[in-house]
C-alpha positions, 0 to 999 in steps of 0.5 A: 499500500502506497503512502497516498492510498486509503486504507481498505474499507472494513467489512461491516458484519450484520447480526443475523435477524432473528426469525419470529415465527410461531405455530398458531396451534401452540399460540392459541388456547381456548376456553369453555366457561360456565356462565353461572360460574363466570368469575371463578372460571375466568380466574381458573381458566375454565375448561381449557382446550386446544384446537387443531386447524388454523390453515384457513385464518393463517395460511397452509403453514399455520404460522404467525409471524412477527411476534416474540412470546405470542400467546393468544388466549381466545382473543386476549393477545399478549406478546413480548415484542412485535415487529412492523408488518407482523401478522394482524391476529385480530384481522385474521380472526375477524373473517371467521367470526362474521357475527363479531367477537369480544376483544377485551375481557370486559366486553366478554364478561358483559356479553356473557352476562347479557346472554345468560340473563336472556337464556332461552328454554332449549326444550322449546326449540323446534321438535325434541327428538329425544331426552335420555339420561347421559351416563356421566357425572350428575346424569344430566338429560341430553336433549336432542332438539331438531329445527330447520335453520331458516325457520328457527327463532332469531336467538338460535340463529344467533347462537349458531352463528357464534358457535359455527366458527369453532368448526373452522378450528376443529375440522379440516376444511370446514365451511359455513352454511347458508342459514337462509337455505330452507333445506339446512336443518340443525340438531342441537345436543343440550345438557340439562341438569335441572338447574341449567342448560348447556349446549354441548354440540350440534349437527347439521343436516342437508335434505336432498331430493332422492328420485323418484319420490323420496328424500335423502338427508345428508349429515354435513357437520358434527361437532361436540365441544371438546370438554364434552367429548368422550361421553357418547354425545357424538354417537347420540347425534348420529342416532338422531340423524338416523331417527330423522331419516326413518321418521320422514321415510327417506330413501337412506342417510348419507354422510359427507366424507367422514373422518376416520373417528366419525366413521368408527362412531358411525360404524359402531352405531350401525352395527348395533342397529343391525344386531338389534333386529331379530331378522338381521341377527338370525340371518347372520347366525345362519350365515355363520353356521353355513360358513362353518359347515362349508369349511369342512375339517379345515385342511384346505390351504387358506387363500391369500388376500388377493385370491380371496378377493377374486373368489366368488361370494361365499356363505357370508355374503350379504343377500340382495334381499336382506340388503334392500330390507336393511336400507329400507328399514334402517336407512343405512346407505347401500354403498356402506352396507358391505362394510357394515355387514362384515362388521356385524358378522364379526361382532355377532356372538355366534362368530366367537364359537365358530372358528371354522367360519373365520376364513370365510369372514376374512375372504368376505373382507378381502373381496370388498377391499379388492373391489376398492371399498376400503373403510372410511370415506363417504357414501359412494365417493372416492376413498372408501366408496363404490369399487370397480367392476371386475377387471376395471379400475379399483381404488385401494386406500393405503395408510400413511406412516405419519398417521395423516389421511390415507393415500390411495392407489388406483389399480387395474390389472395388466391386460384388463379391458377398460370399462370407460372410454379414454380421456383426452390427453392431459386428463388427471389421475381422476379421469379415465385416461391411461394406456391400454395393454403393453407395458403401460397397462398397469399404470396406476395413480399412487398417492394423491398426485403421483403416477407409478406402476404397481405389479400384482405382487405389490398389489397383493402385499398392499391388500394383505396389509389392508386386510390385517388393518381392517381385522384389527379394526373389527376386533377393536369394534367387537371389544367396544360393543362387548364393553371390554377394555380396548387393546390399546391402553388409554383408548377413548370412545372415538367419533365425538367431533369432526366435519366432513368434506365432499359427498359424491352420492347425491 
């Protein structure tokens, strides 16, 4: 460096900026408080609970940015530090609480006091479907009140508008309903201990027309408030839906794509309904006896799941005339009958004394799974619905290791005749496209987007896995129906909340 040259400039090193992001699920805490004990419960926190879904208010990542130490206690927003352009929590929530909400504790206390002073008699809402004692502390009555939302008194419309946003945070993909649509109906589950009444949950039902002269009610949303889950309220709501369908002479009852939890509650209820009918229980006992007799001495080599799926129907198959009677009298949807029937057969007391009939039961389940009717999913839609014709495309659900929603693969045997015309180029996995024969004849959709080939061996392996999983589900169902301890310690009664997605059977 010469005498006249300036010294080299020093590089300025900037400290890394701390990324302030947090999970909305971690930041939020919700409370359910009893208005009659408001002061005490506000001090103790009432019945605190967490909600699972925040993607609609805060995006797919479910993150809130720009805060340090963020805590959102319902609408009491506290933080250690906030940066410019941080997520506006109140603005994000306001869209999902269209009826407004209290933003301070003083506002909340005033609103609760006003609501409690004007508390209506829930027993006078619409028509009372049932008033049974609930087997929980104090044995309160569980009132099931049914009303058409468009015709409901204003106080109930206001209540519904206030609790409906909870669906957004407890149910994946939940949406609001049109309160002025005359076909929306609500069943409110209300706890009544003689001194006060508490809304514990609700169910929405949409009444569709079913050709040629009937109606087809569709269960759209079922929510039991978290502190009341596990007491059988969700199952009681589903029972009320079936009662409505029978009382109005509906063709059947359908469900929007139910969550696995709700599907298990539904299956338990439907199996109980089926086994309570003498004509159905007798038919099942006779079928089990026939299957045991047909098994002979049991020296035959048991069939693989894939072979059983291709085999002709056995003695345990659901007769067409019995299926028609079940739908006509119990309103169980035809697309759900096979899985309900196999569960009823498995749980029938006669099956416990007929080990020789168990291979026939496994073949019955494998045949349904091979037809693409894996348990779960809506009535007639993707996932667990409908099935394909022999040799046609079949959808098979595949459980994921991360415990999230199942993947599925669409399968058609190589060389099988296509049952639908080819779709134009560019058709998605849900269309009717795909090559014919040759090396491309076995191309299937795996997962929700990817395309890969599944060989017969791979398909058989996956079918074996599905069969094993289903038999495990049936054993757990049998234990619950018999009042036995669950195989997994700490398991609770499932299906007490959840909304469902799209129904494909209207």
